[in-house]
C-alpha positions in Angstrom: 128.8 270.3 61.3 131.3 267.6 61.8 131.9 268.4 65.7 128.2 268.2 66.4 128.1 264.9 64.7 130.9 263.6 66.5 129.6 264.6 69.7 126.3 263.0 69.3 128.3 259.8 68.2 130.4 260.0 71.4 127.5 260.4 73.4 125.1 257.5 71.8 128.1 255.4 72.0 128.5 256.2 75.6 124.7 255.6 76.4 125.0 252.2 74.6 127.9 251.4 76.3 126.2 252.3 79.5 123.4 250.1 78.4 125.3 247.0 77.5 127.1 247.4 80.8 123.9 247.4 82.7 122.7 244.4 80.8 125.7 242.6 81.1 125.4 243.2 85.0 121.8 242.2 85.0 122.7 238.9 83.2 125.9 238.2 84.9 124.9 238.8 88.5 122.7 235.5 88.6 125.3 233.8 86.5 127.9 234.7 89.0 125.7 233.4 91.8 125.4 230.0 90.2 128.8 230.0 89.8 129.7 231.0 93.2 127.3 228.4 94.8 128.9 225.6 92.6 132.2 226.4 94.0 131.0 226.5 97.6 129.4 223.1 97.1 132.5 221.8 95.7 134.6 223.1 98.5 132.2 221.6 101.1 132.4 218.2 99.3 136.2 218.4 99.3 136.0 219.4 103.3 133.7 216.6 103.8 135.9 214.1 102.1 138.8 215.0 103.8 136.9 215.0 107.2 135.7 211.6 106.4 139.5 210.3 105.6 140.7 211.8 108.9 138.2 209.8 110.8 138.9 206.4 108.9 142.4 207.0 109.5 142.0 207.9 113.2 139.7 204.7 113.5 142.4 202.5 111.9 144.9 204.0 114.3 142.6 203.1 117.6 142.5 199.8 115.9 146.1 199.1 115.8 146.6 200.8 119.2 144.3 198.2 120.5 145.7 195.3 118.8 149.3 196.3 120.3 147.8 196.8 123.8 146.1 193.4 123.5 149.3 191.9 122.3 151.2 193.6 125.1 148.7 192.2 127.5 149.1 188.7 126.1 153.1 188.8 126.6 152.5 190.2 130.1 150.3 187.4 131.2 152.5 184.9 129.7 155.5 186.2 131.2 153.7 186.5 134.6 152.6 182.6 134.2 156.0 181.5 133.5 157.5 183.6 136.3 154.9 181.7 138.4 155.9 178.4 137.2 159.4 179.3 137.9 158.7 180.1 141.5 156.2 177.2 142.2 158.7 174.7 140.8 161.8 175.9 142.8 159.8 176.2 145.9 159.7 173.0 148.1 158.4 172.0 151.7 162.0 172.0 153.0 162.8 175.3 151.6 159.6 176.9 153.1 160.2 175.5 156.5 164.1 177.1 156.2 162.6 180.3 155.6 160.1 180.1 158.5 162.7 179.0 160.6 165.1 181.6 159.7 162.0 184.1 160.4 161.8 182.7 163.8 165.5 183.2 164.5 165.5 186.9 163.2 163.2 187.9 166.0 160.7 188.9 163.7 157.3 189.3 166.0 154.7 189.1 163.3 151.8 187.0 164.1 150.3 184.5 162.0 146.7 183.2 162.8 145.9 179.7 161.4 142.4 178.8 161.1 140.9 176.1 163.5 138.5 173.4 162.5 135.4 175.7 163.0 137.1 178.1 160.9 137.7 180.6 163.3 141.5 181.7 164.3 143.3 181.2 167.3 143.4 184.7 169.1 146.5 185.4 171.3 144.4 187.9 173.8 147.1 187.1 176.6 150.1 187.1 174.5 150.9 190.9 175.7 150.7 190.0 179.1 153.5 187.7 178.9 156.0 190.3 177.6 157.9 192.1 180.3 157.7 196.1 180.2 153.8 196.0 178.4 150.9 197.0 180.3 147.1 196.1 179.3 145.1 199.0 179.8 142.3 197.9 182.4 138.8 199.5 181.6 137.5 201.9 184.1 133.7 201.8 185.6 
């Protein structure tokens, strides 16, 4: 009789454990879903916070870069103005005449056109005819 009682006890215990397990799963699934959603929300919040911090740091870096580029441009313009002033102060009319005369003696064949009173340049149409060995093409009829 004892073996019958112990078999009945083990069977009912197993049935109760199975019922408890099913009840636990039915109770635990919705609770786990809530927990999982809360964790996903916290992870999304941390991602958004990190992205916001990254964008803020990138904007600060761009601001610093623009400031440095602006300072470099100011320094470049200041130095260019200083160089212009140095050249301007060192150039005199006599020195410019000297350079022009040296250019004439060097055989440089550059032509400089100066405007007349009417604002039109003096053209040297016959200049090539005066040089030996040059021919001017004649238009055909």
